[in-house]
N, C-alpha and C positions, 0 to 999 in steps of 0.2 A: 286469972282475970287479965283482960287485954290492957295495953298501956293506955288506951283511950277511955275504957269504961269507968275508971276511977276518977276521971277528971271532972271538974265542975263544968256543967254545960256552958256557962257564960264564958269560961276561959278558952274560947275556940282557938286562940293562938297557940295553945299547947300542942295542937296537932302538927305544928311545924317547929322544928328545931332551928336554932340560928346557925348561920354559916359565915364564913369569911367574907362572902360577897354581899350578904344581906343580913343586917342585925335584927334582933327581935323586935325592937320598936318599929323598924321599917316594915317588918312582916305584919305587925299589928295594923299599920297604916295601909298596907296593900289590901289586907283582908277587909278592913272597914270601908275602904273605897270601892272595893270590887266584891261585895257580898253576893251579887247576882252571878258572879263567875267563880264562886268558891270551889266548885267541883273541878274546874279547869286548874286552879291553883293546887288542889289536893292531888290531882294526877301528876302535876309537874313535880310535886314533892315526894313522889314514890317511884321506885324503880321497878323494872320488870323482875328483878331479883326477888322483890317482896312477895310475889305471887308463886314463886317456886315451892311446891309442897315438899315437906320433909320425908314423906313416905308415899311412893306411888311407883308406877311402872311406865316404861316407854316401849311401845311396839315399833320395831324397825323392820323394813323389807328390803332384802338384797334385790337388786334389779334383775338378777337371773332367776328369781322365783316366778313360777307360772302364775299368769294373771288370775286364773281360776282359784288357785290355792290362796293368793293374796286376799281376795275378797272373802273367801271362806274364813280366813284368819281375822279379818276385820269383825265379822259377825261373832266368831268364837270369843274374841277378846272384848267385845262390846264397845268398840271404838269406831269413830267416823272418819278417821284419817290417820295415815302413818308416814313417817319420813322414809325416803328411799335412799339406800346406801349403795354406792358403787365401790365394790371391793377392789377393783383394779386401780381406781383413782384414789382409793382410801379417803372418800369424802361423801358427804350427803349431797345429793343432786336434785332432789325434788320431793313432792308429796304426792301420795296416792289418796284420793278423796272419793266421796260418794258421787260427786259430779263427774269424775273420771269414769266411774262404773256406768253411770247413765250414758255418758258420751260413747263409750265403747259399745254398749248394747244398742243404742240408737244407730250408730254407724254400720254395724255388722248385721243387725236384724233387717235393715232395708236393702241388703245387697241382692237378694233374690227371693222369689216366693217360697222356696224350700228352706230358707234361713240357714243355708250351709255355712254362712259366715260365723254363726254362733259356735259351730263345731270347731271351725278354724281358730276361733278365739281361745277355746279351751286348750289349745295346744301351744299358744304363744306364751313367752315370758314377758316380764315387765319391760325389759330393755327393748324388745322387738316392738311392743306397743308404743313405747316413747319415740322410737324412730319413725313410726308411721305418723304420730302426731307432729313430729318435727317437720316431715314432708308436707303436712297439711298446714303448717304454720300456726299450730295450736299448742305447741309445747311450751309450758309455762316455766319460767326460771324459779329456782328456789328463793323465796323472800324470807329473810330472818331479821332478828333484832338482837342486839347485845344485852346481856343481863343488867348492865349499868345504865341503859337508856331509860328514860322516864316512861311511866304508863301513858302519859300524854302523847308521847311519840309513838307508842304502840297503837293507840287508837287512831292516830293520823295515818299510820301505815295501813291498818286494816280497812279504813274507809277509803283512802286514796287508791289502793290496789284492788279494792272490792273483793277481798278474800275473807274467809271465816276463821282461818287458823294461822297463827304466826309463831313459828318455832323460835324459841329463845336459845341462841347458839353462842356458846362461849368460844371466842376466836382463840384463846390461849390453848385450849384443849381440843378444839374441833368437835366438842360434844354438844348435843342438844339437851338442855337442862329440862325444859318443859315446853308445852305448846299453849300459847295464849289464844283465848277466844273471846268473842263479845260477852258471852255468857259468864265466863270466869271473871272478867273485868268488871262487869255490871255487879255481880254478886259481891265482889270485893268492895266496891264503892257503897253498895247498900249496907254492908256490914258496919260501916262508920257513919251512915247517913244521919243518925240521931245525934251524933257528936259534932256534926258540922252545922254552921248557920244555915237556916233554911230559906232559900231564895224565894221571892214572891211568886215567881212563875210555876213553882211546884204545885201551887193551888189552882192553876189555870188548866184549861182543857187542852189536850195535845193538838187537836185540830186547830185551835186558835193560835197555837204556837208554831204551827207549820210542821208538826212532828207526825210522821206516818204517811201512808198512801191513802188518799181519799178520792181520787179520780181514776176512772177506768180500772178498777180493781179486777184482776183476772180470777175467774172462778171456772169450775167444771161441773158437769152434771154427774150423777152417780153412774151414768151409762157411758161416760166418756171412755174410749179405748186407752189402755195403759200407754201404748206407744205414742198416742197424741199428747198425753200428760207429760211424758218425757221430753217430747219436742218443745213443749211450752217452757219447761225447765231451762232448756238450753237456749232457746231463742229470746225469751222474755227475761232471762236472768233472775228468776224468782226461786225461792227456796221452799215454797209451800203453796198449795192450791186448795182453797176451800171447796168442799163438795156441797152442791145445793140440790134440793129436790124440785119436783114440778111447781111448787108454790114459791120457789126462790129462797127458801129457808135453809140455813146451814145445818147439815146433818153429820158432817165429818170433815176431815182435812187430810190431804195426802201430801206428805213432805218428802224432800229428797231422801232423808234417812229411811223411809219406809221402803225405798227401792232395794236397799241391801238385803232385805228379807227374801227377795227373789233368789239371791245367791244361796242363802241358808237352806231353802227348800228346793234348790235346783229348778226353779220354776220360770227361768228366763227364756225358755224355748218358745213360749206362747205369750207374746206381748199384746195380742189382739184381744185379750180378756178385758173386761171393764175394770176401772179403778176400784169400784166397789168390791169386785171379786178379788183383786190384788190385795186389798186390805185385809183379807182373811189370813194372809201370810204373816201378819204382825206377830213378832216373837214376844213382845212385851205387853203387859196389861195396859190397855188404853182407857184413860179415865174420862174421855170425852174432850170435845173441842173447848179450849180455854178462850173465853170471850170477856169483853168489857163493853161498857156503853160509851156513847159519844159524850155523855155529860160527866164521865169520871174525870177526876183531876190527874195531872201528870204523876203526882205522888202515888195515887191509888193504882195507876196502871203499872208503875214500876214495882210496887210492892206485890201486885198480883203476878207479874211476869217472873219475878225472882223466886217467890214462894212456890209457884207452880213448876219452876224449873223447866220453862219452855223458851223458845226463841222468838216467839211472836204471839200476839193476841188478835183475835178476830173481833172487830167492832161491829155490833149488830144493833138493829132498832127493836122496837117492841114486838114486831112480827118475826124476829130472828133472822132478818135479811141482812146481808152483808153491807155495811156502810164504809168500812175501811179496814186496813191492816196496820198494826203498829209493831215493828220489829225491834230487836235489841240494837241493831246497827243504826236505826233511826234515832232512837233514844240517846245512844252514846254520842252520835255525831252532833246533836244539838246541845246536849248537856256539857260535853267536853270541848269540842272544837268550835262550836258556834252558839254560845249561850243565847237563849231566847231574847235576852235583854239587848243583844247586839254588842255587848262589850267584847273588845278584842284584847287578849292578854298579851302583854309585852313579852316576846320570846327571849329577851335578855334576862328576864327575872329568873334567878336561881335560888331555890329553896331546898335545903337538905332535908331528908326524911327522918322521922323519929326512929328509934330502934324499938321494934315491937317484941314484947315478951310472950306473945301468944302466936304460934304459927298458924297459917291460914290453911291448914289441912281440911280437905273435905269441901273446899269451896265449890268444886265441880269435879264430878268423877269422870266426866266425858272429855277426852282429848287433852287432859292436862297431866303430863307425866314426867317424872324426874328420872333422868339418866343415871344419876348417881346411886339410886336405890335398887331398881330392878329393871333390867333391860331384856326384852324378848326380841331376839333377832331371827327373822324367818329367812333362811338361805335355801337355795336350790339344792336338791338331793339327787 
């Protein structure tokens, strides 16, 4: 049983232990006066360390590894990103993500009509690819967070840097303990949702709270060329594109993660196929587009997105036409950083976390991996 599940629901202060800087009575006062911002307080009370699973693995790529093998390894291990390790510098230097795969394909595929660039790509290693991105001014630095930082800080970094994965790096050892994602953090919060005071805004509609994208939602047709979809991913900085039919109804969705299946099937030599044709390369069972209605409450939306284990919901009307999109990042930003009530949390408030007697294993199988248990390092051979 978790440390929270046995507590009386009305004793919400038990979620937070007293510390030298804030006494229990002061914590009670803070919670009572800021019930609408209880999720922000909860995240301030927990550290990144709390989300490190006790049993999992970390996939690491040496930068001398051929790019082609690296993306095959992502598919084989069922992960969406992996830290990059420079064996010469003896340190982590970056991340390899699905967005990188799309960027590489888009850049090389457009080089000439014969697509010779794709063949050249297969012969490059990650280090060479990084040098080219550096010349283009597109090489991203490695952004990490310390295990002792709060989850509130983690959400801040994810949103401010507009990234989807945040490695938890222990500076004392130089090891990456796990990789935090919006999905993992949201599931952690949802795990304790019923033990926390329920803010009034949870019963309101996301659109009324300003949560989600409701204007100029980008969609594509079933006949859109795959290369055009990739261009939209890069230019519009979106992570998924709803597919609509001739009547404007949603029939499917093409996400960035779907692109990695091209590597598994070695189908990236022809990006002029339609997105609908590309979706035939899906390696996992697809249960359909996860949707919600504009009238659904924020709580219902969060419950749906967590239980479905997806990164976003498509909001549709009675005719199944796209009305909006609500993503995990949209939800976390407003729940944690900018509560809909407009309450701003005093950054000087320090609340220590409780000691949990139940590990959070299995919160998310994707992208959250512990270096201390099983590390798969892919090096050039």
